[in-house]
C-alpha positions, 0 to 999 in steps of 0.5 A: 500499499502507498502509506496510511490513508487519511482519516480526516479532511481539511479545508483552506478557508472557513465554512461560509454555509452551514452545509459546509461546516465540519461535523461532530456528534455523539448520537445525542448532541451534534455540532456544526462548526464553521471555524471562522477566526473572527466570527466563529459559529457552532450550531448546536443540535440534539436528536430530541429536538422536534417541533411540537404542534397541536395534536387534534387526534390525527397523529393516531393510525386511521381506524380502517379495519372494519372497511378492510374486507370490502377493500380486499373484495374490490381489489381481488375483483379487479378494481385497480383504484379501490385503495384510493378511498381507503382512508379516513379523509385526513390530509397528508400530515408530515411528522414533527420536524427536526430542527436546530437549537441555536448557534454559539457565536464567538465574535472577536475584533480582527487582529494580527495578520488576517491574511495569515495561512488558515486551516480547518480540519476534522479528525475522524479518529477523534471526532475533533474539529480544529481551526487555526490562523496565526496564534488563534486556535479553536478545537471542538468535539462532542463527548461520547463519555460526558455528553457535552459539546466541548470547545477550546479557543486559545490566542495570545490576547483573546477578546471574544463576544460570546452569545447563544443566538436562536436566530437560525433560518426558518425559526418560527416567529412565535418562538419565545426566547429567554436569555440569561448570563451570570458571572461565575468563578470560572468565568460565566454561565450563559443560558437560552430558553426557547418555548415553542409556540402554543406548547408547554414544551421548551428547550434550554441551552446551557454554556459554561465558559471557563476563562483563563486570564483577562476579564469577563463582563456581562454584555447582554445577551452574552458576555465579553471576554478581554485579554484572555489566553484561553476559553473553554466552553461546555454546552448542553441542550435539554428539551423539557416541560416546565422549567429546567433546573439550570443551577443543577445543570451548571453544577454538573458542567462545573463538575467536569472541570473540577480537580484532579483535572489539571488540563480539563480539555485534554482530560475530557478528550481522553475520556471521549476517545476511549469510546469514539476512537475504539469504535472508529478504528475497528475497520479501515480501507486502503485503496493505495491512493496517490499520497499527493491526492491524499494530501488534498483538501476535501473540496479539491478531491470532490472537484477532481475526477474521483479515484481511490483517494476520494473513495478512501476519504468518503469511506472514512467520513461515512463511518465517522458521520454514521457513528457520530449520528448514532446513540440515542437514536440512529441517523435521521435523513440529515444525520444528527445535523441541520442549520435550518428549521425548514428541514426537508421531509421534516428531517424524519426517519424515513423507514421504507428505504433511507434509514436501512440504507444509511445503517447498512454497513453497521454489522459488517463495518463493525459499528454495533453502536449504530445497530444499538441506536437502531434497536432503541428506535424499534423497540421503543416504538413497538407499542405504536406498531401494535396500534397500527396493526389493530387499527388499520388491519384489525390484526394482532402483531406489529406494523411499522410506519414509513415515517417517524419523528423518533417519538411516535411510531404511529402511521399517520403520514399517508395520502392518495399518492403516497398510501404509506399506511398500506405498507406491511413490509416495514417491520421485517425490513427494520428488524433485518439489521438487528438480525444481522447484528445478532448473527455477527455476534452470535447472541440472539437478542430476546427483544428482537426474537419477540418482535419477530413473533409479533410480525409473524402474528400479524401475517397470521391474521392478515394473510386470509385471502387466496387466489384461484390457485390457492396461494395467499394474496397480500391485499392490499399491497404497496411497493414504496413509493411506486405504482404499476403502470396500469393501476393505482398505488395500493394493489396486490402482491408487491414483491417486497411484501412477499419477500418480507412475509416469507422472511418474517414467518420463516425467521420467526419459526426458527426462533419460536419452535412452538409456532414453527410448523404453523408459521412455516406452512403459512410461508409456503402458501405465499406465491413465488415471485413473477418474471415479466415479459421483459425477463425481469423480476416483476415489482408486483407478482399479480398477473396483468400489473405492468412494471414502472421502471423509471423510479428511485426506489428498488423495493422489489429487490428486497429479496436480493438485498438485504435478504438472501432469498434471491442470489446467484448461487441458490436461485440463479434464474431469479438472480438473472431476472433480478439483474434484468430488473436492475438494468431496466431501472431508471434513476427518475429524479437522481435521488442519491439513495436510489443510486446507492441502493442500486449499487448494493443490489448490484454487488449482491448480484456480482455485477462489478460494472453496475456497482461502478456505474452507480458510484460514478453517478454519485461521485460525478454528480456533485452530491457532497458538500465540503463537510463530506456530508451529502445531498439528496439531489445532484449539485448539492441540492437538499442536505441529506445523509443517505449517500454519505452514510450508505457509501461505506456499505457499498464499498464493503459489499463489493469486497466482502459478503457473508451469511451465517453459512457463506463467505463471498470474496471480491464479488463485484470489484470495480476496475477503478480499485485495482488494489487495496486492503480492507481490515477488520470487517465482521462476518455473519458467521462470527469471524473478523476478516482482513482482505488484501488484493493486488493489481496483478490479480492476487488476493489474500484473506485472513479470517479470525473465527470466534465460532467453529463450523463449516462454511461455503467459500465463494471467490471469483474462481469458484466455490469450496467448503471451508472449515473454521476453528474458533481461535485459529486464524485461517489465511486464504489465497485466491485470485482477485479476478 
């Protein structure tokens, strides 16, 4: 390899837009850091900050169960628009929008050489952003150990005007703001309370400023620091009802600075690193990039022709941002960050594609912290999922929503064009990453197996109708977010629904032997997938329904990725039909998640050219900001974490794939990555793996198994059995092509 890959990025100027601000986070608090020596800003976010509204009862699932049999009759009788009036008449209602808290402003009068060399950077291994010019330095990180935003500013003669500013784009006019500032023995305590319009809910930000040297005086709404040598700022934000006990919060922040901590910033950072660096360092990717390209700022790499250095950096940035956004909750559409109250699509968790795409690398790329955050969201919302099943379908069990704000798991976001309340595959889709995690670590989570049983119970009640051949029919059925070319959105036997029902019933049967016979028999009664006249896997396995190819979602290929229901080894004919379906799929509006989803499916189908094409569309489409956070559309339109967080999963999947009984090496290696090394990936049969491949076509893998058993090894050369013994390393040499 050509030296150590860069585990960070840098820019030669401060961020002018919040989208370009460098990011730090601990899965609870987030920080967007501009790094301006004269007018620095740190935007503070928190996963709990969603804007409330007056709940008039419409945030419950629609009570439609009594009307379900009539709808099923109409759809089975050929009424292709029957589902359009399966509603309680409410208008489309978005989930409560995610928003920023405030910005911490640090203004100082220009001094010294304002044209001196400048550099801002973020170190992915530490989560620390830095900015330097002449004698001025700013360092910021968000502690995973102490749940606090930490900023340390130093200069020989430091004069700063500090304030907490709620004035961010889109902030509602009725937001009631209260400022507070008091002097303390350390320096000062600043508070900002914001109460939402028409609500008892509020959030309060608290910043403790510890000042070394100089003087501090109150200059409402903040403080003025003059002649100091360093300022250490500790910031937290809380969402609450009533009044926050700011005295207690001040005491908690002051305790972080108490003896025996002679160097508080370094001590806080060291405690944080024990958690952050340990997680980040588990997996690395080295594509033997040119050292000169590795040294470039991120914006220069993005402006170039791509190549190994850019892929290395985006892989590292993607894992860093994914880890940083995951804790209390998994990443939202914007990760953990936004600088605008008008966040696209409410900054929600969109669960019918985006959330699973963003977290797709968690098991293989050794980030259990991400899966734990995903599990927290799922298990916290299960009671609401039960309500969805009962109210909409009259069934036991659980049905997941397509959108959630992180609080409610009720289905209430739907309309005629987006009948998301008809989507029944969501619970299986959202539980699949938790099952992958359990297989990787060898220990089933009883909460997940219990949830699977609830999904199986739902299908037991819901799957009551049959076709003329005696097969069960999924009716109504919905393929997010597409419709047949000759029917309405709500229809019959969507491929995703069939795959989800089969998988949920069979997997639940594996974990619940007392119900196994009944659930497996139900799964066997589901119809097979349909291959259409174009030779493609049909999106709807119901005769006469026409495919609509130009669409951003690939829901019908759920059986390929992330399930293993369709694969080139066990079901080659269906895999060929899936490959044809993928080739026919258009990009519609060029949503980034569509391209990355395409790449993940292509990798499972051993289509290296398809992976390369999808990556090229993203890397060449101007999707990434200087922060290396991504956008939803080309030309950096709409801040969105899908591409940034999903890209590492694509790079892993093109190199290594695994099931509990199979290892696939180099299934879809693009020509643009002729050599490299991937270290530390985890397999679902309980082994870690290091993979090296060279430009002359050789490859070597070192397996470190934790469990003893036999697996099937698949390489570009063919297949063979492989026996693994716990605790005994195994080195495999193969041909890369």
